[in-house]
TITORRO-358562 format. One record per residue (C-alpha): x, y, z. Coordinates in steps of 0.2 Angstrom, whole numbers, padded with zeros to 4 digits, always signed. Layout:
<rs>
XYZ ...
</rs>
This chain:
<rs>
+0173-0040+0057 +0163-0047+0068 +0159-0031+0076 +0147-0031+0092 +0130-0023+0093 +0136-0009+0099 +0150-0005+0088 +0136-0008+0074 +0124+0004+0084 +0137+0015+0086 +0140+0016+0067 +0122+0016+0063 +0121+0034+0073 +0135+0041+0064 +0130+0035+0046 +0112+0042+0050 +0120+0058+0058 +0131+0063+0042 +0114+0056+0030 +0104+0069+0038 +0115+0081+0041 +0122+0084+0023 +0107+0079+0017 +0094+0092+0023 +0110+0102+0026 +0112+0103+0009 +0093+0112+0006 +0094+0121+0022 +0111+0129+0022 +0114+0130+0002 +0099+0125-0004 +0098+0144-0014 +0117+0138-0020 +0116+0122-0028 +0095+0118-0032 +0085+0103-0031 +0100+0094-0042 +0112+0097-0030 +0102+0092-0014 +0098+0076-0023 +0115+0074-0024 +0122+0079-0006 +0110+0064-0001 +0116+0053-0013 +0134+0056-0011 +0131+0054+0008 +0125+0038+0010 +0138+0031-0004 +0151+0038+0007 +0143+0030+0022 +0144+0012+0014 +0162+0012+0011 +0166+0020+0028 +0154+0009+0040 +0148-0003+0029 +0159-0018+0034 +0152-0015+0052 +0134-0017+0052 +0131-0015+0033 +0126+0002+0033 +0108+0005+0035 +0106+0020+0041 +0088+0019+0036 +0074+0009+0049 +0065+0006+0032 +0081-0004+0026 +0083-0011+0043 +0065-0018+0044 +0066-0024+0026 +0081-0034+0032 +0074-0041+0046 +0057-0047+0035 +0069-0056+0024 +0080-0065+0038 +0094-0053+0032 +0096-0048+0052 +0090-0051+0067 +0077-0044+0078 +0087-0040+0093 +0099-0029+0080 +0086-0021+0071 +0079-0013+0087 +0097-0008+0092 +0099-0003+0073 +0082+0007+0073 +0085+0016+0090 +0104+0023+0085 +0097+0029+0067 +0083+0040+0077 +0093+0046+0089 +0107+0050+0076 +0096+0060+0063 +0087+0070+0079 +0107+0076+0085 +0111+0079+0063 +0094+0090+0065 +0099+0099+0081 +0116+0104+0076 +0110+0109+0059 +0098+0121+0066 +0110+0129+0077 +0120+0132+0062 +0104+0139+0052 +0102+0150+0066 +0118+0160+0065 +0112+0167+0049 +0104+0184+0054 +0088+0180+0042 +0084+0163+0045 +0067+0155+0054 +0063+0140+0058 +0047+0144+0054 +0049+0152+0038 +0065+0144+0032 +0060+0125+0040 +0075+0112+0044 +0073+0102+0028 +0057+0091+0033 +0047+0081+0024 +0031+0087+0020 +0013+0083+0009 -0002+0096+0004 +0003+0114+0009 +0018+0109+0016 +0025+0100-0001 +0038+0109-0011 +0026+0108-0027 +0010+0107-0015 +0005+0087-0020 -0008+0080-0010 -0008+0068+0005 -0012+0055-0005 +0000+0056-0021 +0014+0059-0006 +0011+0044+0002 +0011+0035-0016 +0027+0043-0019 +0035+0039-0005 +0031+0017-0007 +0035+0019-0024 +0053+0027-0023 +0056+0015-0007 +0052+0001-0018 +0063+0005-0030 +0077+0011-0018 +0076-0004-0007 +0076-0016-0023 +0091-0008-0029 +0098-0010-0009 +0093-0029-0007 +0100-0032-0025 +0116-0023-0026 +0120-0031-0008 +0116-0050-0014 +0128-0064-0012 +0125-0070-0029 +0127-0049-0038 +0143-0049-0046 +0156-0034-0040 +0148-0032-0024 +0161-0019-0018 +0152-0007-0031 +0136-0010-0020 +0138+0010-0013 +0142+0017-0032 +0122+0007-0035 +0114+0013-0018 +0122+0031-0018 +0116+0033-0037 +0098+0026-0033 +0097+0038-0019 +0101+0052-0029 +0090+0046-0045 +0073+0045-0032 +0079+0063-0025 +0078+0070-0043 +0062+0065-0046 +0054+0065-0030 +0058+0082-0021 +0046+0091-0028 +0032+0078-0021 +0039+0077-0003 +0057+0082-0003 +0060+0065-0001 +0060+0053+0013 +0060+0035+0010 +0069+0035+0025 +0059+0037+0045 +0073+0043+0054 +0076+0056+0041 +0059+0064+0042 +0059+0062+0062 +0074+0071+0065 +0067+0088+0057 +0051+0087+0061 +0053+0085+0081 +0062+0103+0078 +0049+0110+0066 +0032+0104+0074 +0017+0107+0067 +0012+0101+0050 +0028+0092+0049 +0024+0082+0063 +0005+0078+0061 +0010+0072+0043 +0024+0061+0048 +0016+0046+0047 +0015+0047+0028 +0035+0048+0030 +0034+0032+0043 +0023+0022+0037 +0026+0025+0016 +0045+0021+0016 +0041+0006+0028 +0027-0002+0016 +0038+0003+0001 +0054-0006+0011 +0045-0023+0012 +0035-0023-0005 +0054-0018-0013 +0063-0033-0002 +0047-0046-0007 +0049-0040-0029 +0069-0044-0026 +0064-0060-0017 +0057-0065-0033 +0071-0068-0044 +0086-0069-0033 +0091-0086-0031 +0100-0088-0018 
</rs>
């Protein structure tokens, strides 16, 4: 399909909305029922589903770190990258806003106490990991994720139709390990959405979840480039 830039941006907006709403929603609305493992699968399954729902339109980046990595390695134009990133951030903000409205329908919900699935380090880390540890985790986890994204979508990869499965399972995998550290971002848009509404430490530490994933995305792309023979 030769989609227009507007169609691609709408797809990225919708895909990011679903990722953030389902992923952070699993933590905010269902966390006490499904636990960390359930939250990990919520993020992974949402990406898997979106790959097949919008992948043929936009490539299903739904993550500025992916878009920037794709731009750096010549898989997307600068014009498209800017439109993608804007759409991704707006989709994440809308998802967080709607999630907040739903969460407030529960009598004992408090934004200050219960949060909105925001990422954190230090005192706001799920298991109180320091800022430096959180930054390192975001870089390493995003590196792993982007190697899978680049590799599974490469023209040299057999059975490319299964890329969505590999990407979804990879996101689940890194969430299983990383949720106790930062809540796992590996996606600046996913972090920006909740942070805007929560404020405070979520905004103060937001740079960790922008810089870490972008650096990890570039490293992951560079590692993939070392062994890709296209």
